[in-house]
TIMI-2910 file (N, C-alpha, C, CB; in pm, 1 decimal, decimal comma, always signed):
<rs>
+----------+----------+----------+----------+----------+----------+----------+----------+----------+----------+----------+----------+------+
!      n_x !      n_y !      n_z !     ca_x !     ca_y !     ca_z !      c_x !      c_y !      c_z !     cb_x !     cb_y !     cb_z ! resn !
+----------+----------+----------+----------+----------+----------+----------+----------+----------+----------+----------+----------+------+
!  +6307,2 !   +243,6 !  +9982,8 !  +6312,7 !   +150,6 ! +10093,3 !  +6363,7 !   +219,4 ! +10220,6 !  +6401,5 !    +31,8 ! +10057,4 !  Met !
!  +6462,3 !   +307,0 ! +10206,1 !  +6517,1 !   +377,2 ! +10322,4 !  +6413,9 !   +473,8 ! +10379,0 !  +6646,3 !   +452,9 ! +10284,9 !  Ile !
!  +6335,7 !   +536,2 ! +10292,1 !  +6232,1 !   +629,6 ! +10337,4 !  +6129,6 !   +556,6 ! +10423,3 !  +6162,7 !   +697,3 ! +10216,8 !  Ile !
!  +6091,5 !   +435,2 ! +10382,4 !  +5995,5 !   +356,3 ! +10459,6 !  +6053,8 !   +320,5 ! +10595,6 !  +5955,9 !   +228,6 ! +10382,9 !  Ile !
!  +6182,2 !   +288,1 ! +10600,3 !  +6246,7 !   +255,8 ! +10727,9 !  +6248,4 !   +376,4 ! +10820,4 !  +6389,4 !   +205,8 ! +10704,7 !  Ser !
!  +6280,5 !   +491,6 ! +10767,8 !  +6284,1 !   +613,8 ! +10849,4 !  +6144,6 !   +647,7 ! +10900,2 !  +6341,6 !   +732,3 ! +10768,3 !  Ile !
!  +6044,7 !   +637,9 ! +10812,8 !  +5907,2 !   +667,1 ! +10853,9 !  +5856,8 !   +567,6 ! +10958,3 !  +5814,8 !   +665,7 ! +10732,4 !  Leu !
!  +5896,0 !   +440,8 ! +10946,2 !  +5853,2 !   +343,5 ! +11047,0 !  +5922,1 !   +368,5 ! +11180,7 !  +5882,2 !   +200,9 ! +10999,1 !  Ser !
!  +6048,5 !   +410,4 ! +11179,5 !  +6117,6 !   +447,2 ! +11303,8 !  +6048,6 !   +566,0 ! +11369,0 !  +6266,2 !   +480,2 ! +11276,5 !  Trp !
!  +6011,8 !   +666,4 ! +11289,4 !  +5943,9 !   +783,9 ! +11343,4 !  +5804,9 !   +748,9 ! +11397,1 !  +5932,7 !   +892,0 ! +11236,1 !  Leu !
!  +5732,4 !   +662,2 ! +11326,4 !  +5598,6 !   +622,5 ! +11372,6 !  +5608,6 !   +544,0 ! +11503,3 !  +5526,3 !   +537,9 ! +11264,6 !  Ala !
!  +5702,1 !   +448,7 ! +11510,0 !  +5721,0 !   +372,8 ! +11632,9 !  +5768,9 !   +464,4 ! +11744,5 !  +5820,9 !   +258,2 ! +11611,1 !  Phe !
!  +5858,7 !   +555,6 ! +11712,8 !  +5907,2 !   +651,3 ! +11812,1 !  +5796,6 !   +740,4 ! +11863,5 !  +6017,3 !   +735,9 ! +11753,8 !  Gly !
!  +5707,3 !   +783,8 ! +11773,9 !  +5595,7 !   +866,8 ! +11818,3 !  +5503,3 !   +788,9 ! +11910,5 !  +5517,4 !   +920,0 ! +11698,2 !  Phe !
!  +5475,1 !   +663,3 ! +11877,5 !  +5389,1 !   +579,5 ! +11961,7 !  +5451,1 !   +559,9 ! +12099,4 !  +5364,4 !   +443,0 ! +11894,9 !  Leu !
!  +5578,6 !   +525,8 ! +12103,3 !  +5647,8 !   +505,4 ! +12231,1 !  +5655,8 !   +636,5 ! +12309,0 !  +5789,6 !   +448,4 ! +12207,8 !  Val !
!  +5688,1 !   +745,9 ! +12242,1 !  +5696,2 !   +875,7 ! +12308,5 !  +5562,4 !   +920,3 ! +12363,9 !  +5748,5 !   +979,7 ! +12212,8 !  Gly !
!  +5454,6 !   +895,6 ! +12289,2 !  +5320,8 !   +932,9 ! +12336,1 !  +5281,9 !   +852,4 ! +12459,7 !  +5216,9 !   +911,9 ! +12224,6 !  Ala !
!  +5313,3 !   +724,6 ! +12461,0 !  +5283,4 !   +641,7 ! +12578,7 !  +5365,7 !   +688,2 ! +12697,7 !  +5311,4 !   +492,3 ! +12549,5 !  Ile !
!  +5493,2 !   +717,2 ! +12675,7 !  +5579,2 !   +763,8 ! +12785,3 !  +5530,9 !   +898,1 ! +12839,7 !  +5725,1 !   +775,7 ! +12737,7 !  Ala !
!  +5490,1 !   +987,4 ! +12751,2 !  +5438,4 !  +1117,9 ! +12796,8 !  +5309,2 !  +1101,2 ! +12873,8 !  +5416,0 !  +1212,3 ! +12677,8 !  Arg !
!  +5225,1 !  +1004,5 ! +12836,2 !  +5100,1 !   +980,3 ! +12907,7 !  +5127,1 !   +921,9 ! +13046,5 !  +5009,8 !   +885,9 ! +12826,9 !  Ala !
!  +5231,8 !   +841,3 ! +13059,5 !  +5264,0 !   +780,1 ! +13188,3 !  +5339,4 !   +874,1 ! +13281,4 !  +5345,2 !   +655,4 ! +13166,6 !  Leu !
!  +5410,7 !   +970,2 ! +13225,8 !  +5492,8 !  +1061,0 ! +13305,7 !  +5404,2 !  +1170,7 ! +13364,3 !  +5607,4 !  +1122,5 ! +13220,1 !  Phe !
!  +5413,4 !  +1196,0 ! +13495,1 !  +5327,4 !  +1298,8 ! +13554,2 !  +5368,4 !  +1439,6 ! +13511,8 !  +5330,3 !  +1288,2 ! +13705,8 !  Pro !
!  +5270,7 !  +1527,9 ! +13505,1 !  +5297,3 !  +1666,5 ! +13467,6 !  +5285,3 !  +1686,5 ! +13318,1 !  +5435,3 !  +1708,5 ! +13514,2 !  Gly !
!  +5313,3 !  +1808,6 ! +13276,2 !  +5307,8 !  +1840,9 ! +13133,8 !  +5449,1 !  +1853,0 ! +13079,0 !  +5228,7 !  +1971,7 ! +13109,5 !  Thr !
!  +5464,4 !  +1814,3 ! +12955,2 !  +5593,2 !  +1823,0 ! +12888,2 !  +5577,1 !  +1912,0 ! +12765,8 !  +5646,6 !  +1681,6 ! +12848,6 !  Gln !
!  +5652,7 !  +2020,6 ! +12759,7 !  +5638,1 !  +2113,1 ! +12646,9 !  +5714,4 !  +2065,9 ! +12522,7 !  +5686,5 !  +2251,9 ! +12687,1 !  Pro !
!  +5656,0 !  +1971,9 ! +12448,3 !  +5718,8 !  +1926,0 ! +12323,9 !  +5609,6 !  +1895,0 ! +12223,3 !  +5809,0 !  +1800,8 ! +12348,2 !  Met !
!  +5642,9 !  +1910,7 ! +12098,8 !  +5547,9 !  +1887,3 ! +11991,1 !  +5554,9 !  +1745,4 ! +11939,1 !  +5572,1 !  +1983,9 ! +11878,4 !  Gly !
!  +5502,6 !  +1727,7 ! +11817,3 !  +5499,3 !  +1594,9 ! +11756,9 !  +5639,0 !  +1541,0 ! +11727,9 !  +5418,4 !  +1598,3 ! +11629,2 !  Leu !
!  +5725,3 !  +1625,9 ! +11671,9 !  +5861,6 !  +1579,6 ! +11642,9 !  +5940,8 !  +1553,2 ! +11770,1 !  +5935,0 !  +1681,9 ! +11557,1 !  Leu !
!  +5918,6 !  +1633,5 ! +11873,1 !  +5984,3 !  +1609,0 ! +12001,6 !  +5939,7 !  +1478,2 ! +12062,4 !  +5956,5 !  +1722,5 ! +12098,2 !  Gly !
!  +5811,3 !  +1447,2 ! +12049,8 !  +5758,7 !  +1320,8 ! +12101,2 !  +5817,3 !  +1203,2 ! +12024,2 !  +5605,3 !  +1318,7 ! +12092,9 !  Thr !
!  +5824,6 !  +1215,6 ! +11892,5 !  +5883,3 !  +1108,8 ! +11811,4 !  +6031,8 !  +1092,8 ! +11843,4 !  +5863,8 !  +1137,9 ! +11661,1 !  Ala !
!  +6103,4 !  +1204,0 ! +11857,6 !  +6245,8 !  +1197,3 ! +11893,2 !  +6266,6 !  +1133,9 ! +12029,8 !  +6307,6 !  +1336,8 ! +11891,3 !  Gly !
!  +6179,9 !  +1168,9 ! +12124,7 !  +6187,1 !  +1107,6 ! +12257,7 !  +6169,3 !   +957,3 ! +12248,4 !  +6081,1 !  +1167,4 ! +12351,0 !  Leu !
!  +6073,0 !   +914,3 ! +12168,9 !  +6048,9 !   +770,9 ! +12153,3 !  +6164,3 !   +698,0 ! +12086,5 !  +5923,8 !   +748,9 ! +12073,9 !  Gly !
!  +6223,8 !   +759,9 ! +11984,5 !  +6336,4 !   +696,9 ! +11915,2 !  +6457,0 !   +686,0 ! +12009,0 !  +6374,1 !   +777,1 ! +11788,1 !  Val !
!  +6488,6 !   +794,4 ! +12078,9 !  +6601,4 !   +791,1 ! +12173,1 !  +6572,0 !   +693,8 ! +12286,8 !  +6630,3 !   +932,7 ! +12229,6 !  Val !
!  +6447,6 !   +692,1 ! +12334,3 !  +6408,2 !   +597,5 ! +12438,6 !  +6417,1 !   +453,6 ! +12392,3 !  +6268,1 !   +626,9 ! +12485,1 !  Gly !
!  +6382,1 !   +428,1 ! +12266,9 !  +6392,2 !   +293,0 ! +12212,2 !  +6536,6 !   +245,8 ! +12207,2 !  +6331,0 !   +287,5 ! +12072,9 !  Ser !
!  +6622,9 !   +333,3 ! +12160,1 !  +6764,7 !   +296,6 ! +12153,3 !  +6820,6 !   +274,6 ! +12293,7 !  +6845,9 !   +405,9 ! +12079,7 !  Val !
!  +6788,8 !   +366,4 ! +12385,5 !  +6838,2 !   +355,5 ! +12523,0 !  +6785,1 !   +230,5 ! +12590,9 !  +6799,2 !   +479,1 ! +12603,8 !  Thr !
!  +6653,8 !   +211,0 ! +12585,0 !  +6592,8 !    +93,9 ! +12648,3 !  +6639,5 !    -35,7 ! +12585,6 !  +6442,3 !   +102,5 ! +12640,2 !  Gly !
!  +6654,0 !    -37,0 ! +12453,7 !  +6701,7 !   -157,8 ! +12386,4 !  +6844,4 !   -192,7 ! +12422,8 !  +6690,9 !   -141,5 ! +12237,7 !  Gly !
!  +6930,3 !    -91,4 ! +12429,6 !  +7069,6 !   -117,8 ! +12467,3 !  +7079,7 !   -169,8 ! +12610,0 !  +7153,7 !     +9,0 ! +12452,2 !  Leu !
!  +7009,7 !   -104,0 ! +12702,3 !  +7015,8 !   -146,9 ! +12842,1 !  +6955,7 !   -285,9 ! +12857,9 !  +6942,5 !    -46,7 ! +12932,9 !  Ile !
!  +6841,3 !   -309,7 ! +12793,9 !  +6776,9 !   -441,3 ! +12803,7 !  +6862,5 !   -552,8 ! +12746,8 !  +6644,1 !   -439,4 ! +12732,5 !  Gly !
!  +6924,2 !   -529,5 ! +12633,0 !  +7008,9 !   -632,0 ! +12572,9 !  +7136,0 !   -654,4 ! +12653,4 !  +7044,1 !   -593,9 ! +12430,2 !  Asn !
!  +7190,1 !   -549,0 ! +12713,9 !  +7308,6 !   -567,0 ! +12797,1 !  +7275,8 !   -645,8 ! +12923,6 !  +7368,6 !   -431,4 ! +12833,7 !  Leu !
!  +7158,8 !   -620,8 ! +12982,2 !  +7118,5 !   -695,0 ! +13102,2 !  +7090,1 !   -841,2 ! +13068,1 !  +6993,9 !   -630,1 ! +13166,6 !  Ile !
!  +7022,5 !   -864,6 ! +12955,2 !  +6986,6 !  -1000,6 ! +12915,9 !  +7104,7 !  -1077,7 ! +12858,5 !  +6874,6 !   -997,1 ! +12814,9 !  Ala !
!  +7211,3 !  -1009,3 ! +12825,7 !  +7326,8 !  -1075,6 ! +12766,9 !  +7307,4 !  -1108,2 ! +12619,7 !  +7357,2 !  -1201,3 ! +12842,4 !  Gly !
!  +7208,3 !  -1046,6 ! +12557,8 !  +7181,1 !  -1070,5 ! +12416,3 !  +7268,4 !   -978,6 ! +12331,0 !  +7030,8 !  -1048,4 ! +12384,4 !  Ala !
!  +7285,6 !  -1011,6 ! +12204,1 !  +7356,4 !   -919,4 ! +12115,5 !  +7284,2 !   -784,7 ! +12111,3 !  +7368,3 !   -979,0 ! +11973,2 !  Pro !
!  +7359,9 !   -678,4 ! +12098,7 !  +7304,2 !   -543,9 ! +12112,5 !  +7199,2 !   -514,3 ! +12006,0 !  +7415,1 !   -440,5 ! +12105,1 !  Val !
!  +7216,3 !   -559,1 ! +11885,2 !  +7122,8 !   -526,0 ! +11777,8 !  +7016,1 !   -632,7 ! +11754,7 !  +7198,6 !   -503,8 ! +11650,7 !  Leu !
!  +6999,4 !   -726,4 ! +11848,7 !  +6897,9 !   -829,6 ! +11829,8 !  +6759,5 !   -775,7 ! +11863,3 !  +6929,2 !   -952,5 ! +11916,0 !  Ser !
!  +6657,8 !   -836,6 ! +11803,9 !  +6519,4 !   -796,7 ! +11825,9 !  +6452,5 !   -901,4 ! +11912,5 !  +6443,3 !   -778,7 ! +11691,5 !  Phe !
!  +6379,2 !   -858,0 ! +12014,1 !  +6305,0 !   -950,7 ! +12098,4 !  +6172,0 !   -889,7 ! +12137,7 !  +6386,1 !   -988,0 ! +12223,3 !  His !
!  +6083,2 !   -970,9 ! +12193,3 !  +5946,1 !   -926,5 ! +12217,6 !  +5934,6 !   -825,1 ! +12330,4 !  +5859,6 !  -1044,6 ! +12248,5 !  Thr !
!  +6027,7 !   -821,4 ! +12422,0 !  +6021,8 !   -724,9 ! +12532,0 !  +6073,6 !   -588,1 ! +12490,3 !  +6101,6 !   -776,0 ! +12651,0 !  Ala !
!  +6104,0 !   -571,2 ! +12364,5 !  +6158,6 !   -444,7 ! +12316,0 !  +6063,2 !   -327,2 ! +12330,5 !  +6197,2 !   -458,8 ! +12173,0 !  Gly !
!  +5933,2 !   -350,6 ! +12316,9 !  +5836,8 !   -242,0 ! +12329,3 !  +5833,9 !   -188,5 ! +12472,1 !  +5697,2 !   -289,3 ! +12287,3 !  Phe !
!  +5831,9 !   -278,8 ! +12568,8 !  +5833,3 !   -236,9 ! +12709,5 !  +5964,3 !   -167,2 ! +12741,8 !  +5812,4 !   -357,8 ! +12803,4 !  Ile !
!  +6074,8 !   -221,0 ! +12693,0 !  +6204,4 !   -157,2 ! +12713,4 !  +6211,4 !    -20,9 ! +12648,7 !  +6314,6 !   -244,3 ! +12659,6 !  Gly !
!  +6145,7 !     -5,5 ! +12534,5 !  +6143,4 !   +124,3 ! +12466,8 !  +6068,2 !   +228,0 ! +12548,9 !  +6079,9 !   +111,0 ! +12328,5 !  Ser !
!  +5953,4 !   +189,6 ! +12603,8 !  +5876,0 !   +282,7 ! +12686,6 !  +5953,2 !   +317,5 ! +12813,6 !  +5738,3 !   +222,2 ! +12722,6 !  Val !
!  +6014,8 !   +217,4 ! +12877,7 !  +6094,1 !   +244,3 ! +12997,7 !  +6215,4 !   +331,6 ! +12965,1 !  +6139,8 !   +112,6 ! +13062,2 !  Leu !
!  +6276,7 !   +309,4 ! +12849,1 !  +6388,5 !   +393,4 ! +12806,6 !  +6344,1 !   +536,8 ! +12782,0 !  +6452,5 !   +336,5 ! +12680,5 !  Gly !
!  +6226,7 !   +555,6 ! +12722,7 !  +6175,2 !   +690,2 ! +12700,2 !  +6143,3 !   +759,5 ! +12832,5 !  +6050,3 !   +685,4 ! +12611,6 !  Ala !
!  +6090,5 !   +684,3 ! +12928,5 !  +6065,7 !   +741,6 ! +13061,3 !  +6197,1 !   +782,4 ! +13127,4 !  +5990,2 !   +640,8 ! +13150,8 !  Leu !
!  +6300,0 !   +699,9 ! +13112,3 !  +6431,2 !   +732,8 ! +13168,4 !  +6486,8 !   +859,5 ! +13103,3 !  +6529,5 !   +614,9 ! +13149,3 !  Leu !
!  +6472,3 !   +871,7 ! +12973,5 !  +6519,9 !   +991,7 ! +12903,6 !  +6442,8 !  +1114,6 ! +12951,8 !  +6504,8 !   +975,3 ! +12749,9 !  Val !
!  +6312,1 !  +1101,1 ! +12973,8 !  +6232,8 !  +1213,8 ! +13022,7 !  +6276,4 !  +1256,1 ! +13162,7 !  +6084,2 !  +1177,8 ! +13023,0 !  Met !
!  +6306,4 !  +1158,5 ! +13248,5 !  +6353,3 !  +1191,7 ! +13383,2 !  +6487,1 !  +1264,2 ! +13375,5 !  +6366,0 !  +1064,3 ! +13470,0 !  Val !
!  +6578,3 !  +1213,5 ! +13294,0 !  +6709,0 !  +1277,2 ! +13280,6 !  +6697,4 !  +1416,3 ! +13220,1 !  +6801,3 !  +1191,2 ! +13195,5 !  Leu !
!  +6608,7 !  +1434,2 ! +13123,1 !  +6587,5 !  +1567,1 ! +13066,2 !  +6525,0 !  +1661,2 ! +13168,8 !  +6498,6 !  +1558,3 ! +12941,7 !  Leu !
!  +6436,6 !  +1609,5 ! +13250,6 !  +6374,3 !  +1692,0 ! +13353,4 !  +6475,2 !  +1742,3 ! +13454,5 !  +6265,9 !  +1614,7 ! +13423,9 !  Gly !
!  +6569,7 !  +1655,9 ! +13491,9 !  +6672,4 !  +1698,5 ! +13586,9 !  +6774,4 !  +1791,3 ! +13522,7 !  +6742,8 !  +1577,6 ! +13645,4 !  Tyr !
!  +6800,9 !  +1773,9 ! +13394,5 !  +6902,4 !  +1857,3 ! +13331,3 !  +6849,8 !  +1996,9 ! +13298,4 !  +6953,2 !  +1790,4 ! +13205,0 !  Ser !
!  +6719,4 !  +2010,5 ! +13278,2 !  +6664,8 !  +2142,0 ! +13245,0 !  +6599,5 !  +2210,8 ! +13364,2 !  +6564,3 !  +2128,9 ! +13133,5 !  Thr !
!  +6608,4 !  +2150,6 ! +13478,2 !  +6548,5 !  +2205,5 ! +13597,7 !  +6626,0 !  +2326,5 ! +13645,3 !  +6541,7 !  +2100,7 ! +13706,9 !  Arg !
!  +6557,8 !  +2430,6 ! +13683,9 !  +6623,3 !  +2552,2 ! +13732,7 !  +6624,6 !  +2549,4 ! +13884,4 !  +6551,5 !  +2680,3 ! +13680,4 !  Arg !
!  +6736,8 !  +2587,2 ! +13937,8 !  +6752,2 !  +2592,1 ! +14083,7 !  +6718,3 !  +2732,6 ! +14130,1 !  +6897,4 !  +2552,0 ! +14127,9 !  Val !
!  +6626,4 !  +2741,6 ! +14224,8 !  +6591,4 !  +2871,3 ! +14281,0 !  +6648,8 !  +2881,9 ! +14420,9 !  +6438,2 !  +2891,8 ! +14282,8 !  Thr !
!  +6697,1 !  +2999,1 ! +14451,5 !  +6759,9 !  +3019,4 ! +14582,0 !  +6668,7 !  +3099,6 ! +14672,1 !  +6895,1 !  +3089,9 ! +14567,4 !  Val !
+----------+----------+----------+----------+----------+----------+----------+----------+----------+----------+----------+----------+------+
</rs>
């Protein structure tokens, strides 16, 4: 049962990460696991922010979670882009 839960998190994370990568301009050097990890982290980030704004319990499930997950993944990509950016003088 736990294996199915982990695989479903990875599948959902990959779907969200793939959509976020398609919406984000430019190329992102990450593979399948990086895309799935981006989606999972984006889902958690977007879900936490969305639930805090809506005043809902943090672990509740709602229908806007998919949109929040994609927006969270985009936010993570922006933050990663700024953190790995090299400054040239």
